[in-house]
N, C-alpha and C positions, 0 to 999 in steps of 0.2 A: 504492500501501499504506500502510495508516495504523498507527496503535497499535495497534489490536485486532487487526489481521492479526499484527503483529510478537510479541504478547502469545503469538497462537495457536501462533506458529513458536517462542516461547518454552516453551509447554508441552510442544510435540512434541517438542523436544530434552529435558528433563527426563521425559519417558514414556521415550526411549531410553537415557537413563540409567540410569532404574530396571531398564530391562531388563542393560543391560551390568553393574549393581552386584555380582551374586553373583559372577560370574568376578573380576572385579576384584578386589574383597576378598580371594578366594579365593587370588590369587595375591600380593598385598602383605600379609604378614599379620605384620611385623613390629612389635608394639606398643608396643615399649619406645620410651619417650621421653628426650631429653636434659636434661628439666626436673630440676631438684634435688628429691628425696623425701626430706628428712630426718626420721623418724618421732619423734615424743613417745615417750622410754621410758615402758615401762607403770608403772615404779614412780615416775615424778614424780606428784606431786599434781597435780588440776587448777587451772586459774587464779583460779577463786572459793577454793577452801581455800589458796593461796600467798597472795593479798590479803588474806583475812579471818586469817591467820597473823602477818600482818605480816611476811615475810619480804623480804631486802633482796638485791640482785644480788650476785653472789659473785665466782667467777673467770669468767672473759669467754676465748672459745676461739677464733679465726677462723680458718677454714679457707679457701684460695683455692685453688680447683682449675685445673686447667688446659684448655686448650681440648677435649683429646680424653683420654679416659679410659681407660690404658693398662690399666688391671687388666682392660677387656673387651676380650676376644679379636678380637672385628671392628675396634676402635680400634686394635690395636696392630699396626700396620704401619711399614713403613718412612718413608713420608711423612709420616704422622703423629705418630710419632718427633721426625721433624725439625723439623716444626713447632712441638710444643712445647718440642723446643729452642730453636730460635730465637725464639721467642715470651719477654718479659718479664715475667714475672706479675705482677699486680695486686701491691702493698707491703700487710704488714698496717696501717703506719701509713695510707692512702688508705682503706682498709675502716672503721679505727678513728674517721678524722675525720669518718665518717656517721651514726656510733651517735648516737642519740637517749638512751641509758644511757649508766651507767658502774657499777663496781664500788660499792657502798657505799650507792647509792640504792636507795629503795623498788620491789620487784619490782613493773612496773604493764605486766601485757599489752599495753597497747594503744599503748605505745612502739616494743615489738619489731616490731608488726605495721606500724607507720609506718613504722620503718627497714627493714624488709622491702621497703616498695614503692618506699620512696626508692633503697635500693641497686639493684632493677629496675629503674629508670627512670634508670640512669647509662648511658650509650653504650657503654662497654669492660664490662658486665657483663651477664651472658644469662641469669642466673637467681638468684637468693638465698633463702635460708630462716634463719628464726631463732627458734631453739627451745631452752624450756628441756630440759636433760638429767640434771642431777643435783639434789638436793637433800638437804641437809645441815644441820640442825644451824642452821636459820633461814636459810640462804644458798643462793641458786640460782645453779647453774651454767650459762651460756647460752653457746650455740653459735651461731656467725655462720657460715653457707658459703655461699661464691659460688662460678659459673663464669664463667672469662674467656671473650672470644671476641676473633678475632685483630682487630687492630685496625691496625696498620702496612699502609696503601695505597699502594703504588705501582704504577700502572696506568692505563689508558684506561679513560674511561666513555663510554658511549653511550646515548640514549635518544631516543624518536621519541615525538612527541603531536601532534594535531591536523595531521598533515601536515608538520610541521617537525622538523630533525633536531638535536639539542643532543651535542656532546660537548665532553670536557675530558681534560686530563692530570693527572692529580693525585698529589702526594707528603704524605700525611697520616697522623698517628697519634695517636688520640681518648684513650691511655693512655701518653703519652709516659713512658717508663723505670717503666714501671709504677704512676705516680705522678697518675694520673687527671686529667693535664694533656692540653690539645689544641693540636696544633702542626698547620696544613695550608699547603699551597701547591700553589695552581690555576690552571692554563691555559687557560681553557673558551673554548667558543663556542655562543652560544643566541639565538635569533630577535631578543635584543635589543642585544647587544651581544658582543664579544670581549675577553676581560678577563686581568689576570694579578694571583691575589687570594693576600694573604697575612696567616692570621687565628692569633689564640691567644687560649685561654680555660684560665683556674684556677680549680676550682670550691672549691676550700679553700687559700686563699693560706698557706702557711708553717704548713698543717695547721688553721688557722680556719677560721672560717664566713665570711670573707670572700672574695668573687669577684672577678676579674677579666675583661677579655678585651679585645681589640685586632684590629682591622684593616685592611689597607691595599691597597687596588684600583687597579691601572692600566690603565682600561679606554680600549676605542677612541672612546668618547664621553667620558671623561672620568676624574676621581678619586674614590676614596671612602675617608676616614679617620675610625675611632669608636674610642672607648677609653668603657668601662664598668666602675665601680667599684660594689660594693652587696655590704652584709649584708644579704641577704633573711629573709623567711619562709619558714625552713627547713622548720619544722614547725608544726602545729596550734595548740603548746602556745607558740612563737617569740613575745617580747613585746616586740621593737620591731625594726624596718628601716631602713636607708637606703642612698640610691643617687644616683650622681651620673654624667652620661652628657654625653659631648657627639659631634657629627657634622657632618663636612662632606663634600656630597655635589653632586658635578657628575655630568651624566647628560645624556642624549638621551631625551625621553620621546615614544613613538610612540602615533598612535591610529589604530585600525584600522577598516576599512570592508568587509563581507564577505571577512576574512578576511587581506586586504591593509591593510599602509600606508597611511594616507589622507593623514598629514601627520604633520610633525616638530618638534620643538623644544628649544632646552636649558632645562634646569632646574637651577639652583646654588641647593643647597639647605644651609641652618647650622641646626642643631638643639642646646641645652644642655637638661637638666632635672636637676633636684635636687628629692629627695621623702624622705619618712622615713613610717614609721607606730608605731604603738604598738597593744597588744593586752592582754586580761587573759588570753590566753588559752584553752584549752579547757574552756568551762564549760557543764555538764550536755547535752555533746553538740555544742556550738556554739560557733563560734571567733566573734568581731567584730574586726574593726580600724578603726580610723580612721587615716586616710591624710592629709596635707598635703603642697604642694609649690608647686616654679615651674616652669614651661614656657617655652621661647624658641622659634622656628621663625620660618626666614625664608625667601621663596621667591622667587626672582627667575627670569622667565622671559626668555628671550631668544632671536635667531634663531641657527639652528643653521647653522653656515657651511657645515659638510659634505653637509648633504641635497639632494638633486634635488624634497624635497617640503616645500617650508616652511611653517609655520601662516599663512593669509591675517590670520587678528587673533591678536594674543598674547593669552594669559591676563595679566590685571595683576599686579604683584608683591604680593607679599602677605606681611605678615608681622603674628604674634601672640605677644604676652606675655602672661603672665597666671599669677597664684598659683591654686590650686586648692586645693578639699578634698575629701574623698570618704569613703565608708563602705564593708566588704567584711563579709560573713555568706556563714560556709560550716559547712554541717553533716557530723559528721563519720560517714560512710555508706559504706564501701569494700567491695568482694567481691572475690575472688580467683576466674576462670575460666580455660579455654583454649578454642584454636580458635575463635575466634569474629573478632575482628581480627588474629589471629596462626596461624599453625602451627605447635604443637609448642611453644609459647612459654607461661609464666604470663604472664595478664594482671590486672590490677587495674582494677575498673569501678567508677566512683563513681556510686551510687545518691542521693547526697543533693540536697540544695538549696544551690546557690552564687547570689549576686547582688551585685553592688556599682552605684555609681554615683561619679562624680567632675562635680563642677562649680565651675569658673574663670572669672574675670573680666579678660578682653584690654582693657587702655585705651591711650591712648597715654601717660601719664605711665609706664608700663611700658617705652617703647617699639615698641610694636604701631602699625601705622598705619592700626587701625581700631578702634573698641571692638562689643566683641559676649562676651556669656555662652558659655561655651565647657562644654557637657556629654556625657557617656557615661556607658554602663550597659551592663549585663551580665546575664544569668541561667542556668543550665542545671539540669538537674532528671533523675533517671534513675528508672525505674520497673521493679520485676519486677512482670509480668503473672505469671506463674506461673512454674514450675520451668525450663519450655523458654522462655518468652518474655520479652524485652525489651523496653523503649520508653528513649528518650533524646529529649530535647527541650532545645533550647537558643535563646537571641536575644540581640541586642546591637544598641547605636545609639550615633549619634552626630550631635551636630549644634552650629553654633554660633546664636544667635540675635542679629539686627542690626535694630536699628530698627523692633522689636516682630515681624518676621519669620524665620522659621527659614530657614539657607543650610546646604545642605553637609550635609542630614538625610539620613543612611544608616541603614536600619535592616532588619538579617537576622535571619531565623528558619529552624530546623534541625530534623527530627525522625527519629530512624534505630530503625528497628523490626527486631529478629530473634527467626527461630521455630527452633528445631532441633528440626525435625520426624522427623528421625533421628538418631540418635547422631553420626554425622559429616557430619548436611547442615545447611545453616542456608540459611532464606530471607533474605532481607535487603530491605525497602524503606526507602528514604531520599526524604526531600523536602525541599527546601531553596527560600527565596526571597529578594528583594533589593528594596527598594522604597528611590526617592533623591527627593529634594526641593530643586531648584534648586544640583545637583551645582555644584561649583566647576569650571571649565572644561577644568582642567589634568587631572580626572580623568575616565574614560570608565568606563561600566559594560557589559562583554561578557559574552556566555557562548558556547563553542566546545570543540572537543576539548581544549582544555588546562584545562578547569572542568565535565566531566562528561560532555558530550554527543561521546561518545568515535567517533561515524560521521560529524564535519564537524572543517573546517579550526579553530585555534585562532582565539578571539576573532571569529566569525563575526558573529553579530548584535550590534549594540548597541542602547540604549534606556534610560530614564529608571526601567524594572523590570526583573526576570526571576524565573524559575522553573525548578527542574529536579525531574523526578522516578527514581528509580532504583528496578526490582525486581533480583533477582541473585539465583539461586540457588548457593550455595556449595557445594564439596565438600571435604572433608578429606581425605588419604589419609593411610597408614601407611609410602607409599613412600619409602624415604630414599635415593637413588642417591650413592652414594660416601660415605655417611655424611655428608653435606656439607649439603643441603638436603632440606628437607620439601616434596612435593609435593603441590599442590590444583589447584582449576578452579574455574570459575566459567561460566553461562550469564546473558546479562545483557539488559533491555531499559533505554534513556534517552529521554526524553520531556523537551523545554524550549522554551522561549522566552524573548527581550526584546521587550519592548513598549514604548512610548511616546516622547516625542522624544528624539535621541541629538545629542549635540553633533556629534559627527559618524558617518557611517554610519548605517545604520538596519536596518528587519527586516521589511523585504518577503516572506521568504519563510516568516514566520509561525512554525507551530510545528513544532519540526525533532526527528525519531524516529530511532533505531537499534535494532539489537537486534548480540548478537553472540556471541563466546564469548574463554575464553581460560584461557591456563595461570598457574599460581600458584607462586614457588620460594621457600621459606619459608628466611630465612638463618639457622639455628643456629649456625654456628661463626664468623660474623665479624659484625663491629659496623657493616659499611658498609652499612646500609641493612635494613632486614626482609625485607621482602614484592618478590621481580621479578615484575613483571606484563609478560604477554606476550597483547596483546590483539589480536583481528579483528571489527573493526566495520563493520556495512555499514548505511547510512542508507537511509532506508523512502521518503522523499521529497525526496531530494536535486536541489537546483535543478542547471540548467546549471552545468557547470564543477568541479560538485563531486564528487571521486572516486567510483566506484560500493562502492568500501572502504576501509578505513583500518587501518592496521599500526601500534599502539604497543605502544613498547617503553619501561618505565621502573621507578626502585626508588622505592619508597614504605614511608613505614611503618605503612601497613594494608593489609590484604588487599582 
């Protein structure tokens, strides 16, 4: 059975879904979303008139709504009242620290829109709305309304991808005491290691724009210690940034052959980075940033004494130390939508152009063990093809140039297409690919159940290049069981492969294809992951030893 046959199966499933749609829609007609809708009062002038009049920001009202709206009889039940009572609501000071405007400043609608996007990006905020609500005597009163999600997570997590189980016990809070801080302890087991992890992050240290993050992990294959302190570009109008980070990481590196570990070795990594940037802010719809800094990366590769699959040849130790300069360009073009990558959430889509490049020079004089030009770059762009169709493209690359030749060159490109051909049906198509040249031996390029080929084991094929195409019919419903999760579904087909010489393993099976269907549970009340995926995938040309179907359970940030 080839991909064409699989697409026929996909089409047949779509026709069956069309036939069932009427009965399904009739049964589940709860149209109300939990998104915040705070309408602009009719008496408030338009943004253009407010700007033309020279209006300034007056009073700023901050309203932090709880997880459940008890004014709605459907939410006013004992369990939800208890959850609201136990939940520590986000403090007004936490929200105020995110505002890009202040009382007495000129009214600028663009800053209200960017503040709204920034608030929605926080893990403890379900939705946000920033709107002028009153105008009098040259002053604009602004309301900032947010809705919290449940952020305290004591429990057991489980996921399954590529035939491999991952599990963890976790105690975390991404909005510690309502102050926006994140504290996480986790004991987990995945395909690579068992580990105990403690992490802390603060997006607004002492109410400022400074951030910090600390991490400590004690794992079955080593330890990780990391520290990061930064004053980031928190807005398109931010004029400067600075960042310092340090990390020490000891771990086992596994290289795979047809879904099984082929060999292992130990990697002792040390890295330090110091960087900064300056910008003139947003000028005529564009932000330009000039970057500079210094980076130190050392990797020592050793025999792993705990493995029965030692590498026959260890990669050579590598130290890169280099100053670098860079440039970034961002176009201010964002638009709001919903039911695209989420279910029942407001989504902020980027349709502008973003591009950046950095160039550094690693030399022995700086402590490196090799001389090299280190270069990286990225680009992304969105296209609104018509009111119902969008296309998003991205590309990035990195490489070193040593003795006139590119080393460890990695180039990625991807395109994502969306067509809303029915109000609650979206056809999605994704195409991605990676090409490499002279890849460092400690790295491996693989494709499998963990990277989009849902019907196959994880890290199944290896090579120097890979490509993946996915076609997915997504269904969004208004079914809101227990008023906790939004329900959606998908039927899909995947095809991809790796090719070219591999450091270990290979790609003898050639093109890999699968079809399947899945359930999507949009998490509207919790900050513990946005969409739960339950997928059943069927490989179409499975080689011997590959199961005839795969069950995947995982929590992801998108549909």
